[in-house]
C-alpha positions in Angstrom: 38.2 -231.8 167.9 40.8 -233.4 169.7 42.5 -237.3 168.6 41.6 -239.6 170.8 42.7 -243.0 168.8 46.0 -245.0 168.9 48.9 -243.5 167.7 51.4 -246.4 167.8 51.6 -250.2 168.0 54.2 -252.2 169.5 55.8 -254.7 167.6 55.2 -258.3 168.7 58.2 -260.0 169.9 60.2 -257.0 169.5 63.7 -256.5 171.6 63.6 -255.6 175.4 64.3 -251.9 176.2 66.5 -251.4 179.3 66.0 -248.7 181.1 67.3 -245.6 181.9 68.5 -244.8 177.7 68.9 -241.6 175.8 66.7 -240.7 173.5 67.8 -239.3 170.3 65.1 -237.9 167.7 65.3 -237.5 163.9 62.2 -236.1 162.2 62.4 -235.1 158.7 60.1 -232.5 157.6 59.6 -229.0 157.6 63.6 -228.1 156.3 65.9 -230.6 156.0 68.8 -228.0 155.2 72.1 -230.4 153.6 70.1 -233.5 154.3 71.4 -233.1 157.5 68.6 -235.2 159.7 67.5 -237.7 156.5 71.1 -238.6 155.9 71.9 -239.0 159.3 68.7 -241.3 159.7 70.3 -243.3 156.0 73.8 -243.8 157.8 72.5 -244.7 161.4 70.0 -247.4 159.7 73.2 -249.2 157.3 75.7 -248.7 161.2 73.6 -248.9 164.9 71.4 -252.0 163.7 68.2 -250.3 165.1 65.6 -253.1 165.9 61.6 -251.1 165.9 60.0 -251.4 169.4 56.6 -248.9 168.3 55.6 -248.2 165.3 53.6 -245.1 164.6 50.5 -245.1 162.2 50.8 -244.0 158.9 46.6 -243.9 158.4 46.5 -241.6 161.3 49.9 -238.9 161.1 50.4 -238.7 157.5 49.0 -237.1 154.4 49.7 -239.1 151.9 48.9 -237.2 148.6 51.6 -234.7 150.2 54.1 -237.3 150.6 53.1 -240.4 148.7 54.8 -243.7 149.3 57.0 -245.0 146.3 55.3 -248.1 144.3 58.0 -250.3 142.1 56.5 -251.0 138.7 58.5 -253.5 136.8 57.5 -253.7 132.9 53.8 -254.9 133.5 53.8 -255.4 136.9 53.6 -254.0 140.4 56.7 -255.5 142.5 56.8 -253.1 145.7 55.1 -250.5 147.7 57.3 -248.8 150.1 55.1 -246.7 152.9 56.7 -244.0 154.9 58.4 -245.2 158.2 57.8 -243.5 161.6 59.7 -245.8 164.3 60.8 -245.9 167.7 63.7 -248.3 167.6 66.3 -249.9 170.1 70.0 -249.3 168.5 73.6 -249.3 169.9 76.3 -247.6 169.0 80.0 -248.1 167.9 81.3 -249.6 171.4 77.6 -251.6 172.2 75.7 -249.0 174.3 72.1 -249.3 173.6 70.1 -246.0 172.9 66.6 -245.4 171.8 66.2 -243.4 168.3 62.5 -242.3 167.3 63.1 -241.6 163.6 61.2 -240.8 160.4 59.1 -238.4 158.8 57.1 -235.6 160.8 53.7 -236.3 161.5 51.5 -233.9 159.5 48.5 -234.9 161.7 47.7 -235.5 165.6 50.8 -233.5 166.7 49.4 -233.7 170.5 48.5 -237.4 170.2 51.9 -237.9 168.9 53.6 -236.0 171.2 52.0 -237.7 174.2 52.7 -240.9 172.9 56.3 -240.5 173.1 56.0 -238.9 176.3 54.7 -241.9 177.4 56.9 -243.9 176.0 60.0 -242.2 177.4 58.3 -242.2 180.8 57.7 -246.4 180.7 61.3 -246.3 179.6 62.8 -244.0 181.9 64.8 -242.2 179.3 67.7 -240.4 180.7 67.6 -237.7 178.4 66.2 -236.4 175.1 68.5 -234.8 171.8 67.2 -233.9 168.5 68.3 -231.8 165.8 67.3 -230.1 162.5 69.0 -227.9 159.7 68.0 -224.5 158.2 69.4 -222.6 155.8 72.0 -219.5 156.3 73.8 -217.2 154.2 77.8 -218.3 156.2 80.2 -219.6 153.6 81.1 -223.8 153.4 85.0 -222.5 154.3 83.8 -222.6 157.8 82.9 -224.6 160.7 79.1 -225.4 160.4 77.6 -223.7 163.1 74.7 -224.6 165.3 71.9 -222.6 167.9 71.1 -224.8 171.2 67.6 -224.9 172.7 66.3 -226.6 176.0 67.7 -226.9 179.7 70.9 -228.4 179.1 73.0 -225.2 180.0 76.7 -226.7 179.5 75.7 -227.2 175.9 74.3 -224.0 175.1 77.5 -222.5 176.6 79.6 -224.9 174.6 77.8 -225.0 171.2 75.4 -222.1 171.0 77.2 -219.4 168.1 73.5 -217.7 167.2 71.1 -217.0 170.0 68.4 -215.2 168.3 65.3 -214.1 169.8 62.3 -214.7 167.1 59.3 -216.5 166.3 59.8 -219.6 163.9 57.0 -221.9 162.4 57.3 -224.8 164.7 57.9 -228.6 163.9 56.9 -231.6 165.7 60.2 -231.9 166.7 60.0 -228.2 168.7 56.8 -228.9 170.5 58.2 -232.6 171.8 61.2 -230.5 173.0 58.8 -227.9 174.6 56.7 -231.0 176.1 59.8 -232.9 177.4 61.0 -229.2 179.3 57.4 -229.2 181.2 57.8 -232.6 182.0 61.4 -231.7 183.6 63.2 -233.8 181.2 66.8 -233.2 180.4 66.6 -232.1 176.6 69.1 -230.7 174.3 67.6 -229.0 170.7 70.2 -228.5 168.0 69.4 -226.0 165.4 72.5 -226.6 162.7 73.2 -223.2 160.5 74.2 -224.6 156.9 75.4 -222.8 153.7 72.3 -221.8 151.7 74.0 -222.3 148.6 74.3 -225.9 149.6 70.9 -226.5 151.3 69.8 -228.6 148.8 73.0 -231.0 147.9 73.7 -233.6 150.4 75.6 -231.9 152.1 78.7 -234.6 154.1 79.4 -231.9 156.6 76.0 -231.1 158.0 75.6 -234.9 158.3 78.6 -235.0 160.5 78.2 -231.8 162.7 74.1 -233.6 163.5 76.5 -236.5 164.3 78.5 -234.7 166.3 76.0 -232.7 168.2 74.1 -235.7 169.3 77.3 -237.4 170.4 78.4 -234.5 172.8 75.3 -234.4 174.2 74.9 -238.3 174.5 77.7 -240.3 175.0 77.8 -242.3 172.2 79.8 -243.3 169.8 79.2 -243.1 166.2 81.2 -244.6 162.9 81.2 -241.8 160.3 84.3 -243.1 158.6 82.2 -243.3 155.2 80.5 -239.7 156.0 84.1 -238.3 156.3 85.6 -239.9 153.0 82.5 -238.3 151.0 83.2 -235.2 152.2 86.2 -235.3 151.4 85.4 -235.5 147.3 82.3 -233.4 148.1 84.4 -230.2 149.4 87.0 -230.6 147.0 84.3 -230.6 144.1 82.8 -227.3 145.8 86.2 -225.8 146.2 87.1 -226.3 142.6 84.0 -224.8 141.1 83.7 -222.1 143.6 87.6 -220.9 142.2 86.2 -221.2 138.6 83.8 -219.0 138.9 84.8 -214.8 140.3 81.5 -214.4 141.6 81.2 -217.3 143.5 84.7 -216.3 144.8 83.6 -212.9 145.7 80.1 -214.6 148.0 82.2 -216.8 149.3 84.8 -213.9 150.2 82.4 -212.1 151.2 80.1 -214.7 153.8 84.0 -215.5 155.6 84.3 -211.8 155.9 81.0 -211.6 157.9 81.1 -215.0 159.6 84.6 -214.1 160.9 83.4 -209.8 162.4 80.1 -212.3 163.5 82.5 -214.1 165.6 84.8 -211.8 166.8 81.5 -209.9 167.7 82.0 -207.5 165.3 79.3 -206.1 163.4 79.6 -208.0 160.4 77.8 -204.8 158.0 81.2 -203.3 158.8 83.3 -206.5 157.4 82.4 -205.4 153.3 85.0 -203.9 151.9 84.8 -201.0 149.5 81.4 -200.4 149.9 80.1 -203.9 148.2 76.3 -204.5 148.1 75.1 -207.7 148.7 72.9 -207.4 146.0 75.6 -207.9 143.6 75.7 -211.4 144.9 74.2 -213.7 143.3 71.3 -215.4 144.6 70.7 -219.1 146.3 68.8 -220.2 143.2 71.5 -218.9 141.1 74.4 -220.7 143.2 72.3 -224.1 142.9 72.1 -223.4 139.6 75.4 -222.8 138.9 76.4 -226.0 140.6 73.9 -228.3 138.4 75.5 -226.7 135.6 79.0 -227.6 136.9 78.1 -230.9 138.0 76.6 -231.8 134.5 79.6 -230.9 132.8 81.8 -233.5 134.7 82.2 -236.9 132.7 79.6 -238.9 133.3 80.5 -241.7 136.3 82.0 -239.1 138.6 80.0 -238.6 141.7 78.6 -235.2 142.8 77.6 -233.5 145.8 74.2 -234.5 145.4 74.8 -237.9 145.0 77.1 -237.2 148.5 
């Protein structure tokens, strides 16, 4: 039976939304390799001054027992209850350009009602275009630029930025449904899938946040301040490189991934890039690599930052 209730509520005395703004969608959900989406949401909350226009109803959309809210306990009493948030906000970039930001958790329930509500709001505000981003883990090296797969109907962006164009079926996200519905509606829409190194997928990978922001800026013309993330990137990359250089297995894995990446980008068969009959089964798994990273970071002197801490 289809849900027919209301999934959102407008903020009383909320900001006036100009018509014709771009809509940026950032939903955490099925996969967020490198914390690309969650990291960018956190960064934008601190830099673009989002003012909520519409709040979506957790009691309708969220499975509390699957994603339990956080509550704070202070010695003998509860001090703060922090429910998850899914909001449509008015934000401004570094140049003062306004845009709409739909950010927060991916709904667990009522996807059709949710997508109907988002399309209605986009129509009401006459959005100029829709862009969204998410990330998946791929066997690619961190020493090469993060690639993207681009979907939607922005042919210019597909030609310029889509390095991997598979024909496949994948588990859908609410973002996919929104893109599909917006395209059916005739809106300009672009979706970016970041291809994040599988062995860094469970860390807070600054490169993933930077590339996510870059693709959204390219699609919208917005200018986002990313200095803080860039600073974290330099330290993070140095730490990872230091560990790889000190471990023969990790070094061999990265070199093999580099050869395959370079072969693919040059239009050659990646399998032909393996030298000396190398057997990929000899490579450590992503879980083994992650465990090795954890052991390395745990061995660092206390007080030093690590890649997972950003």
